C-alpha positions as CSV (number, residue, x, y, z in Angstrom):
1,M,-23.5,-22.3,0.5
2,N,-21.9,-24.3,-2.2
3,I,-21.9,-22.7,-5.7
4,K,-20.9,-25.5,-8.1
5,Y,-19.7,-24.9,-11.6
6,H,-16.4,-26.4,-13.0
7,S,-13.7,-28.2,-11.0
8,S,-10.8,-30.4,-11.6
9,V,-11.4,-34.2,-11.4
10,L,-8.5,-34.3,-8.9
11,I,-11.1,-33.5,-6.1
12,L,-12.2,-37.3,-5.9
13,L,-8.6,-38.3,-4.9
14,L,-9.2,-36.8,-1.5
15,G,-11.6,-39.6,-0.7
16,I,-8.8,-42.2,-0.5
17,F,-6.5,-40.5,1.8
18,G,-9.0,-39.1,4.5
19,V,-12.3,-37.5,5.2
20,S,-11.2,-34.0,6.1
21,S,-8.2,-31.8,7.3
22,C,-7.0,-32.5,10.8
23,I,-7.6,-29.9,13.5
24,K,-4.3,-28.0,13.0
25,E,-4.8,-26.2,16.3
26,D,-5.1,-29.4,18.3
27,K,-2.4,-29.8,21.1
28,F,-2.0,-31.2,24.7
29,G,-3.1,-28.8,27.2
30,L,-5.4,-25.8,26.8
31,S,-5.2,-23.8,23.5
32,S,-4.0,-20.2,23.7
33,L,-5.2,-19.4,20.2
34,K,-7.6,-16.6,19.6
35,E,-7.6,-15.7,16.1
36,I,-10.4,-14.5,13.9
37,K,-9.9,-16.2,10.5
38,V,-12.7,-15.3,8.4
39,F,-15.2,-12.4,8.9
40,E,-17.9,-11.5,6.3
41,L,-20.8,-9.2,6.3
42,P,-24.0,-9.5,4.2
43,G,-23.8,-7.2,1.2
44,Q,-20.1,-6.6,1.3
45,A,-18.5,-5.4,-1.8
46,G,-15.2,-7.3,-1.8
47,V,-12.8,-9.3,0.2
48,T,-12.2,-8.8,3.8
49,T,-8.6,-7.8,4.7
50,I,-7.6,-9.3,8.1
51,N,-4.3,-8.1,9.8
52,K,-3.2,-10.6,12.4
53,E,-0.4,-8.5,13.8
54,E,-2.7,-5.5,14.5
55,R,-5.9,-7.6,15.0
56,T,-7.8,-5.2,12.6
57,I,-10.4,-6.5,10.2
58,V,-11.7,-4.1,7.2
59,V,-14.8,-5.0,5.2
60,P,-15.4,-3.2,1.9
61,M,-19.1,-2.2,1.7
62,S,-20.9,-0.8,-1.2
63,E,-21.9,2.8,-1.1
64,G,-25.4,3.3,0.6
65,S,-25.3,0.2,2.6
66,D,-27.3,0.1,5.7
67,L,-24.8,-0.8,8.5
68,E,-27.0,-0.1,11.5
69,A,-28.1,-3.6,12.4
70,L,-26.1,-6.3,10.5
71,V,-25.6,-9.8,11.4
72,P,-22.3,-11.1,10.2
73,S,-22.8,-13.8,7.5
74,N,-19.7,-15.8,8.4
75,I,-17.3,-15.6,11.3
76,E,-14.5,-18.4,11.8
77,I,-12.4,-18.2,15.0
78,S,-9.7,-20.4,16.6
79,N,-10.7,-23.8,17.6
80,F,-12.0,-24.0,21.2
81,A,-12.2,-20.1,21.4
82,V,-15.3,-18.0,22.4
83,L,-16.5,-14.8,20.7
84,S,-18.1,-11.9,22.2
85,P,-20.3,-10.3,21.1
86,S,-21.7,-13.5,19.6
87,A,-21.6,-14.3,15.7
88,D,-25.4,-14.1,15.5
89,E,-25.8,-10.5,17.3
90,A,-26.9,-7.7,15.1
91,L,-24.7,-4.6,15.4
92,D,-24.2,-1.2,14.3
93,F,-21.2,-1.3,11.9
94,S,-21.5,2.3,10.8
95,N,-18.9,2.6,13.7
96,D,-15.8,0.4,14.4
97,I,-17.0,-2.9,16.4
98,Q,-14.6,-4.5,18.9
99,Y,-14.8,-8.3,19.3
100,T,-13.2,-10.2,22.1
101,V,-11.9,-13.6,21.3
102,T,-11.3,-15.6,24.4
103,A,-9.0,-18.8,24.0
104,E,-9.5,-22.1,25.9
105,D,-6.8,-21.1,28.4
106,G,-8.7,-18.0,29.4
107,S,-6.5,-15.5,27.6
108,S,-8.2,-13.0,25.3
109,A,-7.6,-10.6,22.3
110,I,-9.6,-7.7,21.2
111,W,-10.2,-7.4,17.4
112,T,-11.5,-4.3,15.6
113,V,-13.7,-4.6,12.8
114,S,-14.3,-1.6,10.3
115,A,-16.9,-1.4,7.5
116,V,-15.4,1.1,4.8
117,P,-16.8,2.1,1.4
118,A,-15.5,0.0,-1.5
119,L,-13.4,1.5,-4.2
120,P,-15.1,2.1,-7.4
121,N,-14.3,-0.4,-10.3
122,P,-12.8,-3.0,-8.1
123,Q,-10.0,-5.5,-9.2
124,L,-9.5,-9.0,-7.6
125,A,-6.7,-9.4,-5.3
126,N,-3.5,-10.9,-6.8
127,S,-5.1,-11.2,-10.2
128,N,-1.7,-10.7,-11.8
129,F,-0.7,-14.0,-10.2
130,D,2.6,-12.7,-8.6
131,L,2.0,-14.0,-5.1
132,W,2.3,-17.6,-4.2
133,Y,2.6,-19.3,-0.8
134,T,4.0,-22.7,0.0
135,V,1.8,-25.6,1.3
136,G,3.9,-28.8,1.8
137,R,5.4,-29.7,-1.5
138,Y,3.3,-27.3,-3.7
139,Q,2.4,-23.7,-4.0
140,Q,-0.9,-21.9,-4.1
141,P,-1.7,-18.4,-5.5
142,G,-2.0,-15.7,-2.9
143,E,-0.3,-14.3,0.0
144,N,-1.4,-16.8,2.6
145,A,-4.2,-19.3,3.0
146,E,-6.4,-17.1,5.0
147,T,-6.4,-14.1,2.7
148,T,-6.3,-15.6,-0.9
149,I,-9.3,-15.6,-2.9
150,W,-8.0,-18.2,-5.5
151,G,-8.2,-22.0,-5.2
152,T,-6.7,-24.9,-7.1
153,A,-7.0,-28.6,-7.1
154,N,-3.3,-29.0,-6.0
155,R,-4.3,-30.3,-2.5
156,A,-5.9,-33.3,-4.0
157,L,-3.2,-34.2,-6.5
158,A,-0.1,-33.5,-4.5
159,I,-1.2,-36.3,-2.0
160,A,-0.3,-38.9,-4.6
161,G,1.6,-37.0,-7.1
162,D,2.7,-33.7,-8.2
163,A,0.6,-30.3,-8.4
164,N,-0.6,-29.5,-11.7
165,T,-1.2,-25.6,-11.3
166,N,2.1,-24.0,-10.6
167,P,3.8,-20.5,-10.6
168,E,6.0,-19.8,-13.7
169,D,8.6,-17.2,-13.2
170,L,8.8,-15.0,-16.2
171,G,11.6,-12.8,-14.9
172,G,11.6,-9.4,-13.3
173,G,9.2,-10.4,-10.5
174,D,6.5,-11.4,-13.0
175,F,4.8,-14.8,-12.4
176,A,2.2,-16.4,-14.5
177,A,0.0,-19.5,-13.5
178,R,0.7,-22.7,-15.5
179,L,-2.1,-25.2,-15.6
180,T,-1.4,-28.7,-17.1
181,S,-3.8,-31.7,-17.6
182,V,-1.9,-34.7,-16.2
183,A,-2.2,-38.5,-16.1
184,A,-4.1,-39.1,-12.7
185,P,-2.1,-41.2,-10.3
186,L,-5.3,-43.1,-9.2
187,L,-8.8,-43.9,-10.2
188,V,-9.3,-41.9,-13.5
189,R,-7.3,-41.3,-16.7
190,M,-6.6,-37.7,-16.5
191,A,-6.9,-34.8,-14.3
192,A,-7.4,-31.3,-15.7
193,A,-5.9,-28.4,-13.8
194,T,-8.1,-25.6,-12.6
195,L,-7.7,-22.3,-11.0
196,F,-10.7,-20.5,-9.5
197,T,-12.0,-17.9,-7.2
198,G,-13.1,-20.0,-4.2
199,K,-11.9,-23.0,-2.2
200,F,-12.2,-26.7,-1.4
201,T,-15.0,-27.6,0.9
202,E,-14.1,-29.7,4.0
203,G,-15.4,-33.3,4.7
204,F,-15.7,-36.3,2.5
205,P,-15.6,-35.5,-1.3
206,N,-18.2,-36.8,-3.8
207,P,-16.2,-38.7,-6.4
208,T,-19.4,-38.8,-8.7
209,D,-19.9,-35.1,-8.5
210,P,-16.6,-33.2,-8.4
211,R,-18.3,-29.9,-8.7
212,S,-20.0,-30.3,-5.4
213,N,-16.5,-30.2,-3.6
214,I,-15.8,-26.7,-4.4
215,D,-17.2,-23.4,-3.1
216,F,-16.9,-21.1,-6.1
217,G,-17.0,-17.3,-6.0
218,T,-15.9,-14.3,-3.9
219,P,-17.9,-11.3,-2.8
220,F,-17.8,-8.5,-5.5
221,I,-20.1,-5.6,-6.6
222,G,-18.6,-4.2,-9.8
223,R,-20.2,-4.2,-13.1
224,P,-17.3,-4.6,-15.7
225,E,-17.9,-4.4,-19.5
226,S,-15.3,-7.2,-20.1
227,F,-12.3,-9.0,-18.8
228,R,-8.6,-9.2,-20.1
229,V,-6.0,-11.8,-19.6
230,D,-2.7,-12.7,-21.0
231,Y,-2.8,-16.5,-22.1
232,K,-1.2,-19.1,-24.1
233,Y,-2.5,-22.5,-24.8
234,I,-1.0,-25.7,-25.9
235,P,-3.5,-28.7,-26.4
236,G,-2.3,-32.1,-25.8
237,A,-1.7,-34.6,-28.6
238,S,-4.4,-37.2,-27.8
239,Y,-8.0,-36.1,-27.1
240,E,-9.8,-38.8,-25.3
241,D,-13.0,-39.6,-23.2
242,A,-12.9,-40.9,-19.7
243,N,-12.3,-44.6,-20.8
244,G,-9.3,-43.5,-23.1
245,N,-11.3,-43.7,-26.4
246,P,-10.1,-41.3,-29.0
247,L,-12.5,-38.5,-29.8
248,S,-12.8,-36.2,-32.8
249,G,-11.5,-32.6,-32.3
250,G,-9.3,-31.7,-29.8
251,D,-8.9,-30.5,-26.2
252,E,-10.0,-26.9,-25.3
253,C,-9.2,-24.5,-22.4
254,D,-11.9,-22.8,-20.5
255,I,-11.6,-19.2,-19.2
256,Y,-14.8,-17.5,-17.9
257,V,-16.4,-15.0,-15.6
258,L,-19.7,-15.3,-13.9
259,L,-21.4,-12.3,-12.1
260,E,-24.0,-13.3,-9.7
261,R,-26.5,-12.0,-7.1
262,R,-26.7,-14.4,-4.1
263,D,-29.3,-14.5,-1.3
264,G,-29.2,-17.5,1.0
265,E,-29.5,-20.6,-1.3
266,S,-30.7,-18.4,-4.2
267,V,-28.3,-17.8,-6.9
268,E,-29.2,-15.3,-9.8
269,R,-26.9,-15.1,-12.9
270,I,-26.5,-11.4,-13.7
271,G,-23.6,-11.5,-16.3
272,T,-21.5,-14.0,-18.3
273,G,-18.2,-13.8,-20.2
274,W,-16.7,-17.1,-21.4
275,F,-14.0,-18.2,-23.7
276,R,-13.8,-21.9,-24.7
277,N,-11.1,-22.6,-27.4
278,G,-8.7,-25.2,-28.5
279,M,-6.5,-23.4,-30.9
280,L,-2.8,-23.5,-30.4
281,Q,-1.6,-20.2,-28.9
282,A,2.2,-20.9,-28.5
283,D,3.0,-17.3,-27.4
284,F,1.3,-15.1,-24.9
285,T,-1.4,-13.1,-26.4
286,T,-3.8,-10.6,-24.7
287,L,-7.6,-12.0,-24.7
288,E,-10.5,-9.6,-24.0
289,V,-14.0,-11.2,-23.6
290,Q,-17.3,-9.2,-23.4
291,I,-19.5,-9.8,-20.4
292,K,-23.0,-10.1,-21.4
293,Y,-25.5,-8.9,-18.9
294,G,-29.0,-10.7,-18.9
295,E,-30.1,-14.1,-20.2
296,L,-28.1,-16.0,-22.9
297,T,-30.0,-17.0,-26.0
298,P,-29.4,-19.7,-28.6
299,A,-28.1,-17.1,-30.8
300,D,-25.1,-16.8,-28.3
301,P,-22.1,-19.1,-29.4
302,E,-21.5,-20.1,-25.7
303,F,-25.3,-20.8,-25.0
304,E,-24.8,-24.6,-24.9
305,Y,-22.1,-24.7,-22.2
306,A,-22.5,-21.4,-20.5
307,N,-26.0,-21.5,-19.7
308,I,-27.3,-21.5,-16.2
309,R,-27.8,-24.8,-14.2
310,P,-31.1,-26.1,-13.1
311,E,-30.7,-24.9,-9.5
312,E,-30.0,-21.3,-10.7
313,S,-32.0,-18.6,-12.4
314,W,-31.5,-15.4,-14.4
315,G,-31.4,-12.3,-12.5
316,D,-32.1,-8.6,-13.4
317,P,-29.4,-7.6,-15.9
318,Q,-29.4,-4.0,-14.3
319,A,-28.9,-5.3,-10.9
320,T,-25.6,-5.2,-8.9
321,P,-24.0,-8.6,-8.3
322,T,-22.9,-9.7,-5.0
323,H,-20.3,-12.2,-6.2
324,I,-17.9,-13.1,-8.9
325,T,-16.8,-16.4,-10.2
326,V,-13.4,-16.6,-12.2
327,V,-12.4,-20.0,-13.6
328,F,-9.4,-21.2,-15.8
329,S,-9.2,-24.8,-16.8
330,S,-6.5,-26.6,-19.0
331,S,-9.2,-29.0,-20.3
332,A,-12.8,-27.7,-20.5
333,L,-14.5,-31.1,-20.0
334,G,-12.2,-32.1,-17.3
335,D,-15.3,-32.6,-15.0
336,F,-16.3,-35.5,-17.2
337,F,-12.7,-37.0,-17.3
338,T,-12.4,-35.9,-20.9
339,G,-9.3,-34.2,-22.3
340,A,-5.8,-34.4,-23.4
341,I,-3.0,-35.3,-21.2
342,G,-0.3,-32.5,-21.6
343,S,-2.7,-29.7,-22.4
344,E,-1.1,-26.6,-20.9
345,L,-2.9,-23.3,-20.2
346,W,-0.9,-20.3,-19.0
347,V,-2.6,-17.3,-17.6
348,N,-1.2,-13.9,-16.4
349,N,-2.4,-10.4,-15.5
350,F,-6.2,-10.8,-15.3
351,E,-8.0,-7.7,-15.2
352,L,-11.8,-6.5,-15.2
353,V,-12.4,-3.6,-17.8
354,Y,-14.8,-1.0,-17.0
């Protein structure tokens, strides 16, 4: 399911250089790979932890979850491998479950899946942005590509230029994320930087609807009162539309949290916390934004830009969410190729407040 909110315009650059990623596990001869790369259960309360060395998988579940007959909602294994029991088989996850992955060459490995109670008042992994891993000529937030919950538009931009979401070493092991709106190398005037919970979709990108190229959000069941983040923002000098025409006002950053309840293709908004601002903030300051549960009204200052999309609906404000979407962008209207080249947003130490 694709949940589409705010993305960098950089995604459309992918269409020039290829339809999708190559199969990295392709090789001459029979493949010996037998990994479980993704494992998710319906109603899980947080991000799955996969230990490749020990071949263990831990899935956090909300308290009181019925585990006796669950069909996994998403399993991804190595190319050419076979899974047993099958991915569509209902199993009793109140006890550990063992899966056997058989590689193309006939070798096999046993993986143990454990469903465990989630911790109360959950936080998001690597929300201090201290961990980064290397992909080619750029870096991405997280320990590695398999476990990270954070995505950026770096993959698209780095094909023809430099990444515009990067780690910034503040000293003493403390890193921030630095997001910069840059001149786009191809097709469009500028490209905003975006850091979000989620990932790029595979396949041919849609250049007319860049939002459709990102799966936003990650499993989550907390009900925080607000979120807190250290940030600074330096808007670029010339605020222009997609055609380079000067606009009144100035560029603005976006920092927001959406709490949702998802069931198949149904998406209900439970809570909204949104900060959009273009004031110069040259030094780090701590921002705290209230999360409003329930429907936004015209009296809310963020109503015009934070309201639900036509394909969504408002959910019960007392309900427990199933997913959280967190987005940071150096140019709030980057989706429309509008903003100021050189706008720079720094974020550090994101925290959910209960």
